[in-house]
C-alpha positions in Angstrom: -74.9 -26.5 -25.3 -74.8 -26.0 -21.6 -74.4 -29.4 -19.9 -73.8 -28.3 -16.3 -77.3 -28.9 -15.0 -77.6 -32.2 -16.8 -74.2 -33.4 -15.4 -75.4 -32.5 -11.9 -78.5 -34.6 -12.4 -76.6 -37.6 -13.7 -74.1 -37.3 -10.8 -76.9 -37.3 -8.3 -78.5 -40.4 -9.7 -75.6 -42.4 -11.1 -75.6 -44.9 -8.2 -79.3 -45.5 -8.8 -78.6 -46.0 -12.6 -76.0 -48.6 -11.7 -78.1 -50.5 -9.2 -81.4 -50.4 -11.0 -79.8 -51.0 -14.4 -81.8 -48.3 -16.1 -81.6 -44.6 -16.9 -83.8 -43.4 -14.0 -86.8 -41.1 -14.8 -85.2 -37.8 -13.5 -82.2 -38.3 -15.7 -84.2 -39.5 -18.7 -86.4 -36.4 -18.4 -83.3 -34.1 -18.4 -81.9 -35.9 -21.4 -85.1 -35.4 -23.3 -85.2 -31.7 -22.3 -81.7 -31.4 -23.7 -82.9 -33.2 -26.9 -79.7 -35.3 -26.9 -81.4 -38.5 -28.3 -82.0 -36.5 -31.5 -78.6 -34.7 -31.6 -77.6 -36.1 -35.0 -81.1 -35.7 -36.6 -81.1 -32.7 -39.0 -83.0 -29.6 -37.8 -85.2 -29.7 -40.8 -87.0 -32.7 -39.5 -87.0 -31.9 -35.8 -83.5 -32.7 -34.6 -80.6 -30.7 -33.1 -78.6 -31.1 -36.3 -75.2 -31.3 -34.5 -72.1 -32.2 -36.5 -70.4 -35.4 -35.6 -67.4 -33.9 -33.7 -69.7 -31.7 -31.6 -71.9 -34.7 -30.7 -68.7 -36.7 -29.8 -67.6 -34.0 -27.4 -70.9 -34.0 -25.6 -70.8 -37.8 -25.3 -67.2 -37.6 -23.9 -68.3 -35.1 -21.3 -71.3 -37.2 -20.2 -69.0 -40.3 -20.0 -66.8 -38.5 -17.5 -69.8 -38.5 -15.2 -71.5 -41.9 -16.0 -70.5 -44.3 -18.7 -73.9 -46.0 -19.0 -75.8 -42.8 -19.5 -73.4 -41.6 -22.1 -73.6 -45.0 -23.8 -77.4 -45.0 -24.0 -77.4 -41.4 -25.4 -74.9 -42.2 -28.0 -76.5 -45.5 -29.0 -79.9 -43.9 -29.4 -78.5 -40.9 -31.3 -76.6 -42.9 -33.9 -79.4 -45.5 -34.3 -81.8 -42.6 -34.8 -80.0 -41.6 -38.0 -81.2 -44.9 -39.6 -84.7 -43.4 -39.6 -83.5 -41.0 -42.3 -83.8 -43.9 -44.8 -87.5 -44.1 -44.3 -90.1 -42.1 -46.4 -89.8 -38.4 -45.6 -93.4 -38.3 -44.3 -92.6 -41.1 -41.8 -89.4 -39.4 -40.7 -91.3 -36.2 -40.0 -94.0 -38.2 -38.1 -91.4 -39.9 -35.9 -89.5 -36.7 -35.0 -92.6 -34.6 -34.5 -93.2 -36.5 -31.3 -91.8 -34.8 -28.2 -89.8 -37.5 -26.4 -88.5 -40.0 -28.9 -85.8 -42.5 -28.2 -84.9 -45.4 -30.5 -83.2 -48.6 -29.4 -81.9 -51.6 -31.4 -79.7 -54.6 -31.0 -77.4 -56.7 -33.2 -79.2 -59.4 -35.1 -78.6 -63.1 -34.1 -81.0 -64.9 -36.4 -83.4 -62.5 -38.1 -85.3 -62.6 -41.4 -87.9 -60.4 -43.0 -90.1 -61.1 -46.0 -92.5 -59.2 -48.1 -96.1 -60.1 -47.3 -98.5 -58.2 -49.7 -98.2 -54.4 -48.8 -96.3 -55.1 -45.6 -93.4 -57.2 -44.2 -93.3 -60.2 -41.9 -90.5 -60.0 -39.3 -89.0 -62.8 -37.3 -85.9 -62.6 -35.2 -83.8 -62.5 -32.1 -81.6 -59.4 -31.3 -79.2 -58.9 -28.4 -77.6 -56.1 -26.3 -80.4 -53.6 -26.7 -79.0 -50.7 -24.8 -81.6 -48.3 -23.5 -84.5 -50.5 -24.6 -86.3 -50.0 -21.2 -86.9 -46.3 -22.0 -87.1 -46.6 -25.8 -90.3 -45.3 -27.6 -89.4 -47.0 -30.8 -87.3 -50.1 -31.7 -85.4 -51.1 -34.8 -84.2 -54.5 -35.9 -81.9 -55.4 -38.8 -83.0 -58.6 -40.7 -82.1 -60.3 -44.0 -84.4 -60.8 -46.9 -84.1 -64.6 -47.1 -81.2 -66.6 -45.7 -78.4 -64.6 -47.4 -80.3 -61.8 -49.0 -79.9 -58.0 -48.5 -80.4 -56.4 -45.1 -83.4 -54.3 -44.2 -84.1 -52.2 -41.1 -87.5 -52.5 -39.5 -89.0 -50.0 -37.1 -91.7 -51.1 -34.6 -93.1 -50.4 -31.2 -91.4 -51.9 -28.1 -94.7 -53.5 -27.1 -94.6 -55.6 -30.3 -91.6 -57.6 -29.1 -90.6 -59.8 -26.1 -87.7 -58.6 -23.9 -85.4 -61.0 -22.0 -83.5 -59.6 -19.0 -80.1 -61.4 -19.2 -78.1 -58.3 -18.5 -76.2 -59.5 -15.5 -72.8 -58.0 -16.1 -70.1 -56.1 -14.1 -69.8 -53.1 -16.5 -72.3 -50.8 -18.3 -74.9 -52.1 -16.0 -77.0 -49.0 -16.3 -77.6 -49.5 -20.0 -80.0 -52.4 -19.3 -79.1 -54.0 -22.5 -81.7 -56.7 -22.7 -82.3 -59.1 -25.6 -85.6 -59.1 -27.6 -87.4 -61.3 -30.1 -90.5 -61.4 -32.2 -92.4 -64.0 -34.2 -94.4 -63.2 -37.3 -94.6 -59.5 -36.6 -96.3 -57.5 -39.3 -94.4 -54.3 -40.1 -95.9 -51.7 -42.5 -93.8 -51.2 -45.7 -93.2 -47.5 -44.9 -91.5 -48.6 -41.6 -88.9 -50.7 -43.3 -85.7 -49.0 -44.6 -83.2 -50.1 -47.2 -79.9 -48.5 -46.3 -78.4 -49.8 -49.5 -80.2 -46.9 -51.2 -79.6 -43.2 -50.9 -81.2 -41.8 -47.7 -84.4 -39.8 -48.0 -82.7 -37.0 -46.1 -79.4 -36.1 -47.8 -77.2 -34.8 -45.0 -73.5 -35.2 -44.0 -74.7 -37.6 -41.2 -76.2 -40.0 -43.8 -73.0 -40.0 -45.9 -71.0 -41.7 -43.2 -71.8 -45.4 -42.7 -73.5 -46.1 -39.4 -70.8 -48.4 -38.3 -68.2 -45.6 -38.5 -70.5 -43.2 -36.7 -70.5 -45.7 -33.9 -66.7 -46.3 -34.1 -65.9 -42.6 -33.7 -68.6 -41.7 -31.2 -67.9 -44.7 -28.9 -64.2 -43.8 -29.1 -65.1 -40.3 -27.9 -67.0 -41.9 -25.1 -64.0 -43.9 -24.0 -62.0 -40.7 -23.9 -64.4 -39.5 -21.3 -64.1 -42.8 -19.3 -60.3 -42.6 -19.5 -60.1 -39.0 -18.5 -62.5 -39.6 -15.6 -60.3 -42.5 -14.4 -57.2 -40.2 -14.6 -59.0 -37.6 -12.5 -59.9 -40.3 -10.0 -56.3 -41.4 -9.8 -55.1 -37.9 -9.3 -57.5 -37.3 -6.4 -56.4 -40.5 -4.7 -52.7 -39.8 -5.3 -53.1 -36.4 -3.6 -53.7 -37.8 -0.2 -53.0 -41.6 -0.1 -50.1 -43.1 1.9 -49.9 -46.7 0.8 -49.5 -49.3 3.5 -45.9 -50.3 4.2 -44.7 -47.3 2.2 -42.7 -44.2 3.3 -44.0 -41.8 0.6 -47.4 -40.5 -0.3 -48.5 -41.5 -3.8 -48.1 -37.9 -4.9 -44.4 -38.0 -4.0 -43.7 -41.4 -5.5 -41.6 -41.0 -8.6 -43.1 -44.1 -10.2 -46.6 -42.8 -9.7 -45.6 -39.4 -11.1 -44.2 -41.2 -14.2 -47.3 -43.4 -14.6 -49.6 -40.3 -14.4 -47.6 -38.3 -16.9 -47.4 -41.1 -19.4 -51.1 -41.8 -19.1 -51.9 -38.1 -19.6 -49.6 -37.9 -22.7 -51.3 -40.9 -24.2 -54.8 -39.5 -23.4 -53.9 -36.2 -25.1 -52.5 -38.0 -28.1 -55.6 -40.2 -28.4 -57.9 -37.2 -28.1 -56.0 -35.2 -30.8 -55.9 -38.2 -33.1 -59.6 -39.0 -32.8 -60.9 -35.5 -33.3 -58.6 -34.9 -36.2 -60.0 -38.0 -38.0 -63.6 -37.1 -37.1 -63.2 -33.5 -38.3 -61.5 -34.5 -41.5 -64.1 -37.1 -42.2 -66.9 -34.7 -41.5 -65.3 -32.0 -43.7 -65.1 -34.5 -46.6 -68.8 -35.5 -46.4 -69.9 -31.9 -46.1 -68.4 -31.3 -49.6 -69.0 -34.7 -51.2 -71.9 -37.0 -51.5 -70.1 -40.0 -49.9 -67.1 -40.8 -47.7 -64.1 -42.0 -49.7 -62.3 -45.3 -49.0 -59.4 -43.3 -47.6 -61.6 -41.5 -45.2 -63.5 -44.6 -44.2 -60.2 -46.4 -43.5 -58.9 -43.4 -41.4 -62.1 -43.2 -39.4 -62.1 -47.0 -38.7 -58.5 -46.9 -37.6 -59.0 -43.9 -35.3 -62.1 -45.4 -33.7 -60.6 -48.8 -33.0 -57.2 -47.5 -31.8 -58.6 -44.9 -29.5 -60.9 -47.3 -27.8 -58.1 -49.7 -27.1 -55.7 -46.9 -26.1 -58.2 -45.6 -23.6 -58.5 -49.1 -22.1 -54.8 -49.1 -21.4 -55.0 -45.6 -19.9 -57.8 -46.7 -17.5 -55.6 -49.7 -16.5 -52.7 -47.3 -15.7 -55.0 -45.1 -13.6 -56.3 -48.2 -11.8 -52.8 -49.3 -11.1 -52.0 -46.0 -9.5 -54.8 -46.1 -6.9 -54.0 -49.6 -5.8 -56.3 -51.4 -3.4 -58.4 -48.2 -2.9 -59.9 -48.9 -6.3 -61.0 -52.5 -5.8 -64.2 -51.6 -3.9 -67.4 -51.5 -5.9 -68.4 -48.1 -4.4 -65.3 -46.4 -5.7 -65.9 -44.7 -9.0 -62.7 -45.9 -10.6 -63.8 -49.5 -10.1 -67.0 -48.7 -12.0 -65.0 -47.1 -14.8 -62.6 -50.0 -14.9 -65.5 -52.5 -15.3 -67.3 -50.3 -17.9 -64.2 -49.9 -19.9 -63.5 -53.6 -20.1 -67.0 -54.3 -21.2 -66.5 -51.8 -24.0 -63.3 -53.5 -25.2 -65.5 -56.6 -25.9 -67.8 -54.6 -28.2 -67.7 -55.2 -31.9 -66.3 -51.6 -32.4 -63.2 -52.5 -30.4 -62.3 -55.6 -32.2 -58.6 -55.8 -33.0 -59.4 -57.4 -36.4 -60.4 -53.9 -37.6 -56.6 -53.3 -37.7 -56.4 -56.1 -40.3 -59.0 -54.3 -42.5 -57.1 -51.0 -42.3 -53.7 -52.6 -42.7 -54.7 -54.4 -45.8 -56.0 -51.1 -47.2 -52.7 -49.3 -46.3 -50.7 -52.1 -48.0 -52.8 -52.8 -51.1 -54.9 -49.7 -51.5 -58.0 -51.9 -51.5 -60.7 -51.2 -48.9 -63.2 -54.0 -48.2 -66.6 -52.5 -47.6 -69.0 -54.4 -45.4 -71.4 -54.0 -42.4 -68.6 -52.7 -40.2 -66.7 -50.6 -42.7 
């Protein structure tokens, strides 16, 4: 896929995306034309049908230009795959539309109950990245206080949004909260992801949480590489105050840059190796093995955290040049440190994988 024109559009509008806290219409139109919000949906039902590593590489390239845009594209693309657990007729109906974009948010206090031929949904969800341009929303909710989870699909107009997205990083994602009370959802718009997906495809054989883990790690590779490129550009010409050497001639700076690049290349090789191996397994098998799930979780968590340290090294190199809000490396620094607070970056995921490595037991759950 040729991304040159799309990247130019994002570059031209990234300041507007940041200040307006939304993917502005010209960029949104370009993303729809590239069909990136449906990149992981199989071609048979109207998607691009990309494999996961290819999707990750696109997200990485977008993140080098603007983190918020890449985040919204990836969030929507992965959430879109949950539609593949609906009835096939509903799936085809959704993806027959031209400009579809699905948003969601993690559930805070959400319940769904059967009401005759439909469901009744009540809940509060947060961090709904891309909700301002979404054409369809999803919300996870429990059947009863501790019952099984269901995924409901409904129109954005059916819920109330709250703008509390006053943050220093990922501003352009416009990740509002939303809630609903006694919302009636047709039964064929509620998915049970504990069952086999209606569309059997490699993308539905990898748990959604691991799709997010790997793809968001790919995104952070783009943020980190962008920060390194920013640092190299600054180092080329900067003479620090009270210093006798330009940054490019400073041995310490040279060492920092080389170490950061080595770590970036290692993280990239590690992540794509895990993604490609995981994808190859589900192409040939009906599910991802515990060993594969453990490997994908470890790669996703570790690469996100490694990229944060690479961004910090780049930030250290540029010195006071990078503290100003209008410098791109400041934006990347803030974006990266919001990402490290995301559930996919939790260091407790190391515990899950470490326990598996020691005991051979893999604890399956919402994040594994």
